[in-house]
Structure formats: structure tokens, C-alpha cells
C-alpha positions in Angstrom: -19.2 -7.3 -3.4 -20.6 -7.2 -6.9 -19.3 -7.9 -10.3 -20.2 -6.0 -13.4 -22.5 -6.2 -15.3 -24.7 -5.1 -12.5 -26.8 -7.7 -10.6 -29.4 -7.3 -8.0 -27.6 -9.8 -5.7 -24.3 -9.0 -4.1 -21.6 -11.7 -4.1 -21.2 -11.4 -0.4 -24.3 -13.5 0.2 -22.3 -16.5 -0.9 -19.6 -16.0 1.6 -19.4 -18.5 4.5 -20.6 -17.4 7.9 -17.8 -16.8 10.4 -17.8 -16.0 14.1 -18.8 -12.5 15.2 -16.3 -9.8 14.7 -16.2 -8.6 18.4 -13.9 -11.0 20.2 -14.5 -12.2 23.7 -11.8 -11.4 26.2 -9.4 -14.4 26.5 -6.0 -14.7 28.3 -3.2 -15.3 28.1 -2.3 -13.9 24.7 0.7 -15.4 22.8 4.2 -14.4 23.6 6.9 -14.3 20.9 10.2 -16.1 21.8 12.9 -15.0 19.4 16.7 -15.3 19.3 19.1 -12.6 18.3 17.7 -10.3 15.6 19.9 -9.3 12.6 20.4 -5.7 11.7 19.2 -3.6 8.7 21.7 -0.9 7.6 21.0 2.0 5.4 23.3 1.7 2.4 22.3 4.8 0.3 19.9 7.8 0.7 18.8 10.5 -1.6 16.7 13.7 -0.9 14.3 14.8 -3.6 14.8 18.6 -3.2 13.1 21.6 -4.7 10.6 24.3 -3.9 6.9 23.9 -3.2 5.2 20.7 -2.0 6.7 17.4 -3.0 5.8 13.8 -1.9 6.9 10.3 -2.9 4.0 7.9 -2.8 5.5 4.6 -4.0 8.5 2.7 -5.1 9.0 -0.4 -7.2 12.2 -2.5 -7.6 13.0 -3.4 -11.1 14.5 -6.8 -12.1 17.8 -5.3 -13.1 18.4 -3.8 -9.7 17.2 -0.2 -10.3 14.1 1.2 -8.6 11.4 3.6 -9.9 9.8 6.0 -7.5 6.5 8.0 -8.1 5.3 11.1 -6.5 3.6 14.5 -7.0 5.0 18.0 -6.9 4.2 21.7 -7.2 6.8 24.4 -7.7 10.1 22.8 -8.8 12.0 19.6 -8.4 15.7 19.7 -8.0 17.3 16.5 -9.2 21.1 16.8 -8.7 21.9 20.2 -10.3 19.0 20.1 -12.7 15.8 21.9 -11.8 12.5 20.6 -13.3 9.4 22.8 -13.2 6.1 21.5 -11.7 3.8 24.0 -13.4 0.4 22.6 -12.5 -1.3 22.5 -9.2 0.2 19.0 -8.6 2.3 17.3 -11.3 3.0 13.6 -11.5 6.7 12.7 -11.5 8.7 9.5 -12.0 12.4 8.9 -11.1 14.5 5.9 -12.1 17.4 5.4 -9.6 20.5 3.2 -9.7 21.1 0.9 -6.6 23.5 3.5 -5.2 20.9 6.3 -5.7 22.2 7.9 -8.9 19.5 9.4 -11.1 19.1 7.5 -14.4 16.0 9.1 -15.8 13.2 11.4 -14.7 9.8 12.6 -16.0 7.5 15.4 -14.8 4.1 15.5 -16.4 0.8 17.3 -15.9 -0.3 20.7 -17.3 -3.7 21.2 -15.7 -5.0 20.8 -12.2 -3.9 18.0 -9.8 -2.5 14.5 -10.6 -1.7 12.3 -7.7 -0.1 8.8 -8.1 -1.0 6.6 -5.2 0.9 3.3 -5.7 3.2 1.5 -8.1 4.4 -2.1 -8.9 6.9 -3.8 -11.1 6.4 -6.6 -13.6 8.9 -9.5 -13.9 10.3 -7.9 -17.1 11.0 -4.6 -15.3 8.0 -2.7 -16.7 6.2 -0.5 -14.2 2.5 0.1 -13.5 1.2 3.0 -11.4 -2.3 4.1 -10.3 -3.7 7.2 -8.8 -6.3 9.9 -9.4 -6.6 13.3 -11.1 -8.7 16.4 -11.4 -7.0 17.9 -14.5 -4.9 16.5 -17.3 -1.5 14.9 -18.1 0.3 13.3 -21.0 1.9 9.9 -20.7 3.6 8.7 -23.8 1.1 9.0 -26.6 -1.8 9.1 -24.1 -3.7 12.2 -23.1 -5.5 11.7 -19.9 -8.2 14.2 -18.8 -10.7 14.0 -15.9 -14.4 14.5 -16.6 -15.6 15.8 -13.3 -14.4 15.5 -9.7 -11.4 13.2 -9.3 -11.1 10.3 -11.7 -8.9 7.2 -11.3 -6.1 6.4 -13.7 -3.8 3.5 -14.6 -0.5 4.0 -16.4 2.0 1.4 -17.9 5.6 2.5 -18.1 7.7 0.5 -20.5 10.8 2.6 -20.1 12.3 6.0 -20.9 13.6 7.2 -24.3 16.9 9.0 -24.5 15.1 12.4 -24.2 13.7 11.4 -20.9 10.1 11.0 -22.1 8.1 7.9 -21.0 7.5 4.9 -23.2 4.0 3.6 -22.3 0.4 4.6 -22.1 -2.3 5.6 -19.6 -6.1 5.6 -19.3 -8.6 7.0 -16.8 -11.8 5.5 -15.2 -14.7 7.4 -13.8 -17.6 9.8 -14.2 -18.8 13.0 -12.4 -18.4 11.3 -9.0 -15.1 10.7 -7.1 -12.9 7.7 -8.2 -9.5 7.0 -6.7 -7.2 4.1 -7.5 -5.2 3.5 -4.4 -3.3 0.2 -4.9 -1.9 -2.0 -7.7 -0.3 -5.4 -8.2 0.9 -7.4 -11.1 0.3 -11.0 -12.1 2.7 -13.6 -13.5 1.1 -13.6 -16.9 1.6 -9.8 -17.4 -1.7 -8.7 -16.1 -2.6 -6.0 -13.6 -4.9 -6.0 -10.6 -5.9 -2.6 -9.1 -8.2 -1.4 -6.3 -9.5 1.8 -5.0 -12.7 3.6 -3.9 -15.4 5.4 -5.7 -18.7 7.2 -5.5 -21.2 7.5 -8.4 -20.6 5.1 -11.2 -17.4 3.5 -12.6 -16.8 1.3 -15.6 -13.5 -0.6 -15.6 -14.2 -2.4 -18.9 -16.6 -5.1 -17.6 -19.7 -2.9 -17.3 -20.7 -0.1 -14.9 -20.5 -0.4 -11.1 -22.7 1.9 -9.0 -21.8 2.9 -5.4 -24.4 2.0 -2.7 -24.0 5.1 -0.5 -20.8 6.7 0.5 -17.5 5.5 -1.0 -17.4 1.8 -2.1 -14.3 -0.3 -2.9 -13.6 -1.5 -6.4 -11.3 -4.3 -7.6 -10.4 -4.9 -11.3 -8.3 -7.4 -13.0 -6.9 -6.7 -16.5 -5.0 -9.0 -18.8 -1.7 -8.2 -20.5 -3.5 -6.3 -23.3 -5.3 -4.2 -20.8 -8.7 -5.8 -21.3 -10.9 -6.5 -18.3 -11.1 -10.0 -16.8 -13.4 -8.9 -14.1 -14.6 -5.8 -12.1 -16.1 -6.2 -8.6 -17.0 -4.0 -5.7 -17.3 -4.1 -2.0 -20.0 -1.9 -0.6 -22.3 -0.9 2.2 -24.2 2.2 3.4 -21.2 3.8 5.0 -17.7 4.5 3.6 -15.1 1.8 2.7 -11.5 2.4 1.8 -9.1 0.1 -0.2 -5.6 0.3 1.3 -3.7 -2.4 -0.6 -4.0 -5.3 -2.9 -2.0 -8.4 -3.7 -2.2 -11.0 -6.5 -2.8 -14.6 -5.5 -1.0 -17.6 -6.9 -4.0 -18.7 -9.0 -4.9 -15.4 -10.7 -7.1 -14.2 -7.9 -6.5 -11.3 -5.5 -6.7 -10.2 -1.9 -7.7 -6.7 -1.0 -7.6 -5.0 2.4 -9.1 -1.8 3.6 -11.2 -0.2 6.3 -15.0 0.1 6.8 -17.6 1.2 9.2 -21.0 -0.4 9.9 -21.5 -3.5 7.7 -20.6 -4.8 4.3 -23.4 -7.4 4.4 -25.9 -7.3 7.3 -26.5 -11.1 6.9 -22.8 -12.0 7.4 -21.5 -11.4 10.9 -17.9 -11.7 9.5 -18.2 -8.3 7.9 -19.9 -6.2 10.6 -17.8 -3.7 12.4 -17.3 -4.2 16.1 -17.3 -0.4 16.5 -15.6 2.5 14.8 -13.5 1.6 11.8 -12.4 -2.0 11.3 -10.1 -3.8 8.8 -11.6 -6.0 6.1 -9.8 -8.7 4.2 -11.5 -10.0 1.0 -10.2 -12.8 -1.3 -11.4 -13.1 -4.9 -10.7 -15.9 -7.3 -9.5 -15.5 -10.9 -13.0 -14.9 -12.1 -13.7 -12.2 -9.5 -16.0 -14.4 -7.4 -15.8 -14.0 -3.6 -13.8 -16.7 -1.9 -13.9 -15.5 1.7 -14.1 -12.3 3.7 -13.5 -11.4 7.3 -13.1 -8.4 9.5 -10.4 -7.7 12.0 -11.2 -5.2 14.8 -12.5 -4.3 18.2 -14.4 -1.3 19.6 -11.4 1.0 18.7 -10.4 2.2 15.3 -8.3 -0.1 13.1 -6.8 0.7 9.7 -5.1 -1.5 7.0 -1.8 -0.6 5.5 -0.6 -3.5 3.4 -1.1 -7.1 2.2 0.9 -9.8 0.5 0.2 -13.4 -0.5 2.9 -16.0 -0.4 3.2 -18.9 -2.9 1.2 -21.2 -0.7 -1.8 -18.9 -0.7 -1.2 -17.6 2.9 -2.1 -13.9 3.3 -0.2 -11.4 5.5 -2.1 -8.3 6.5 -0.4 -5.2 8.0 -2.4 -2.6 10.0 -2.6 -0.4 13.1 -4.9 -0.7 16.1 -5.7 0.3 19.6 -6.9 -2.2 22.4 -7.2 -5.6 20.7 -7.3 -6.9 17.2 -8.1 -10.3 15.8 -11.0 -12.8 16.0 -12.1 -15.3 18.7 -9.0 -16.7 20.5 -6.6 -15.4 17.9 -5.8 -11.9 19.2 -3.1 -9.4 19.7 -3.4 -6.7 22.4 -1.6 -3.5 23.3 -1.6 -1.1 26.2 0.1 1.6 24.0 -1.9 4.5 22.6 -1.6 2.7 19.2 0.3 -0.3 17.9 1.0 -2.0 14.5 -0.1 -5.6 13.8 0.6 -8.3 11.3 -1.9 -11.1 10.8 -1.6 -14.3 8.8 -4.7 -15.9 7.2 -4.7 -19.3 5.5 -5.9 -20.0 1.9 -9.4 -20.9 3.3 -9.8 -17.6 5.1 -9.0 -18.8 8.6 -7.1 -16.4 10.8 -3.9 -18.2 11.9 -1.8 -15.7 13.9 -1.8 -12.0 14.9 1.3 -10.2 16.3 1.5 -6.6 17.6 4.4 -4.2 17.5 4.7 -1.3 19.9 4.9 -1.2 23.7 4.4 2.5 24.4 3.5 5.7 22.4 2.1 5.5 18.9 3.4 2.8 16.4 1.8 3.1 13.0 1.9 0.7 10.1 2.9 2.3 6.8 3.8 -0.3 4.1 4.6 -4.0 3.4 6.4 -5.9 0.7 7.1 -9.6 0.0 10.7 -11.0 0.3 12.0 -13.5 -2.3 11.7 -16.4 0.2 8.1 -15.8 1.0 8.5 -13.6 4.1 7.7 -9.9 4.5 9.3 -6.6 5.2 7.2 -4.0 7.0 7.7 -0.2 7.5 6.5 1.4 10.7 7.0 4.6 12.5 6.9 5.0 16.2 7.0 7.6 19.0 7.7 5.4 22.0 9.3 1.9 22.5 9.1 -1.2 20.2 10.6 -4.5 21.4 11.5 -7.4 19.0 13.6 -10.3 20.1 16.8 -9.1 21.8 16.3 -5.5 20.5 14.7 -2.5 22.1 14.0 0.5 19.9 13.3 3.9 21.6 12.2 6.9 19.6 14.6 9.8 19.7 11.8 12.4 19.7 9.1 12.6 17.1 8.3 9.7 14.7 11.3 7.4 13.9 11.1 4.8 11.1 11.4 1.1 11.9 11.8 -1.6 9.2 11.3 -5.3 10.2 11.8 -8.5 8.2 9.5 -11.3 9.4 9.1 -14.9 8.4 5.9 -16.9 7.7 5.5 -17.6 11.4 5.7 -13.8 12.2 9.1 -14.1 13.9 11.5 -11.2 13.3 14.6 -11.9 11.3 16.1 -8.4 11.0 15.3 -4.9 12.2 16.6 -1.4 11.7 15.6 2.0 12.8 16.3 5.2 10.9 15.8 8.7 12.2 16.8 11.4 14.7 15.1 13.8 17.0 12.8 15.1 14.2 10.1 13.2 12.3 10.6 10.5 9.7 7.8 8.6 8.0 7.7 5.9 5.4 5.2 6.0 2.5 6.3 3.0 0.4 8.6 -0.1 0.4 9.7 -2.6 -2.2 12.1 -5.6 -2.3 14.2 -6.6 -5.3 14.8 -10.2 -6.4 18.2 -10.0 -4.7 16.6 -9.0 -1.4 17.5 -5.3 -1.5 15.0 -3.1 0.3 14.0 0.2 -1.1 12.1 2.7 1.1 10.5 6.1 0.4 8.9 8.6 2.7 9.5 12.1 4.1 11.7 13.5 6.9 12.9 16.4 8.9 16.4 16.8 10.3 19.1 14.4 9.1 19.2 11.0 7.5 22.5 9.1 7.1 23.4 6.0 5.0 27.0 4.9 4.8 28.9 7.9 3.5 25.7 9.7 2.4 24.0 12.3 4.6 20.9 14.4 3.7 19.3 17.2 5.8 16.0 19.1 5.7 14.7 22.0 7.7 11.1 21.0 6.9 9.5 17.8 5.5 11.3 16.6 2.4 10.9 13.4 0.4 13.6 10.8 0.5 14.6 7.5 -1.1 16.7 4.9 0.8 18.3 1.6 0.1 18.6 -0.8 3.0 20.8 -3.9 3.1 
């Protein structure tokens, strides 16, 4: 991990040495004793129809109770009875929805090439930030954003919509002739923004250029409320690294999670893969300095899907694995083809607990969000059986969606499954200040929520509110 301006020394050399990543086999593994589990119910659902390819990639709950979803489209969007053309190869679109799913405002932008938003987040005042990448051009408020070669990363700030449906806000791009992709974003309590992604070539996020070491490296940047850089750092090695999610810490720092192969620092056993692809978790302070870093993995492939940090500084990590995942005696195991896991790490970087979800088939982690009381909601999909507390969930055919609410000790509070005999997959989740859960993804077949029912013969994007 390095900060810009460039230095010959990577920050990772200052990280404490931790036990080797490959865990020894130790039994028995912990069991989870839980009482009756509450139920999540779908309260509203909306299909984003149209022609051509469409996808929702993120959702953010606003302070007033609405939600904003972001996605990309080609062909045409059908919003209610109003068609909106998506004239470029891939256009960026934003939809503001009322709690019951009614459309409040919409924007489709992009007139050249491909624009793909990857993630979005809300500020305390209701403003929205979104990140992604483009190989083309789009307009966002007064900003004209154009790539310079390959795919470039972008950051956009949405202050609102004017009566004509155009955005109020601005956007900017980062990158050079290599590939740069912003994959995750979070907001800070002072109005700032923290974003993460992956890049090859060079990248200047406002604090001097970063240069990739080999394949893709991970970047992390913190910007103040005015959009000026506080720091820019990278996590790199000779092989590829991917940033999956980022969360703001209580002290102005950040925690980023992702996947890597090989090593991130040969001198530090904590960041050496045990085989295949492993999950890394890296904590930075408010100046961009490395606090701690560790790897979670075994000889199989593991992948990260989400991260949150609670007010005490404890980190929750969501991911998927096969075999075992964890460190030392703190392990989770599965005999299923693939399972999801949630791990907690204390503010010093020590792994506290790991819990797996998925008894048979494939259970895959998709997204995570923090609840107002410091717990978490996670979105999974599964093809077999998942057991939590007194509940047993069996897939009805292809992938079904499962949403779980867990507390700080990783015990399940509520659970709900959504789907039918065809496939349903989540791509994003967000929780409002009132505890409403908003979910986006894609589906085949039928989804129901109260009096609402939507159907699709092939994969279509959806928005859902869960209470």
C-alpha cells in the first residue's frame, strides 16, 4: 500500500506481523445457538422494464425515506408508461423512488460509448454520490466527463433533480490510457467521500500519481466536502487485486476489502494467499496510513462482497468461500459447494468471529449494509439449503434471494427469502434511518410484495422494499 506522492517504500512494511494465512485444522468449530428468528416481508416491488440490456448496480436510502437507484442500460427504459431512450452502447441512469415504489424523478445520460456505475451511497443531508467507469462520455449537471483511453474511473455528486428531471450536481473522471475502475464508495460524517477501485497504468486522484506494480492494483482515496484530496493510497502486488467494498471508520479512516492472489507484501505473512484467491481486509487511518491488514482464506477461492464499520470501530466483512475461511482457531467451515461468511474484526485488526451460511448447494454473498443500531443486513443467493436459528430455507429451483439481519455477535435477528422456481439475484442493499431495507437486483419469473406482483420472462432488474 502506498500513498501519493510516490515513495520507494510501501506502507505495508509498517504493518504488524500476524500469523500465517493458511490455518491449521482445528475442531470443533463454533455452533450458533439462536432462538426464534423474526421474518422479513417484502412490502413493495418495482420492475425496471424496457428493451435491450438493463441492470441496477446500487441503491442508496435518502434521509427523507426515498431511495435512489443507479444502473446502466442500452435500448430503452420503460418507467411507468414513459419510455426513455438509452442511445449509447451503455447509458448511466438514476431513479428516485418513493418508499412505496412510485417514481419521483429519473435521469438517463451518456451519448458515447459505455458508462457503468458500480456503487452509490447517501450523505446525511440526502445528497448522493456514485462511482463507476466509462469508455466514452456523459453529461452530469454542468460537467462533461470523457474518457481518455481504455476505461476511466469517475465520481459523481448528485445534489438533487430540477423540475425538468435533469441532475443538480457534478462529476469528474480519474485515469490515463490504462484501465481504471471505481468499484465502491462511502461517505464521511463531515461531508467527505471515500472511494476505492482497481487500476492499471497510472492514476492521479488529486494527491499525486499512483503507478500499478503489475496487474491491477487497488486504490483508495479520501476527499473532503469540497472534493479536494485528503489522501490517495494503493494496495499492490505482482498479481491482480480487486476492491469489492469500502466503509468509513469513526475517526475519518477507512476499511477496504477485496480479493488477491499471491502476495501483497512478501515480508508480511498476513497478506500472503493460502492458495487461489483470498480475501484481504485493510484499515487506513484518517491520513491514509496503514493501520492493520490481514488475509482471510484457505486453499480454495474466497471473494469479498461487503464491509461495514460500527461506531466502536468493529469491522464486519461479508464474502463467499469453499472449505474453510478464517485465521488460526477462528474459523468457519462448510461441506457445501460454496457458502457465504460474515467475519468480525476488532479495532486493532484481530479476527473475533467468523460465521458461515449455507448447508448445501451454492450460497453466494452479494451485498451488506449497516443498520441504525450497529448491526448489519446481508443479501445472499442460494441454490440449496440455508439454516439459521429455527428457520430452514430451501431453494425452489435456481438461485433464490435471502436477506438476513444480524447483530454485532453475528446472531440472526430476522430473515426472509424472496423468489420462485427461476433465478433471483441481489446486486445492492441499503438501510434507511428508520430501518427500512431497500434491495436491488435482477430476476426471472415472478416477484411478489404485498399487493404488488411483477413478472419477467428473462432477466429484468428490480427494486424492492423490505420491512
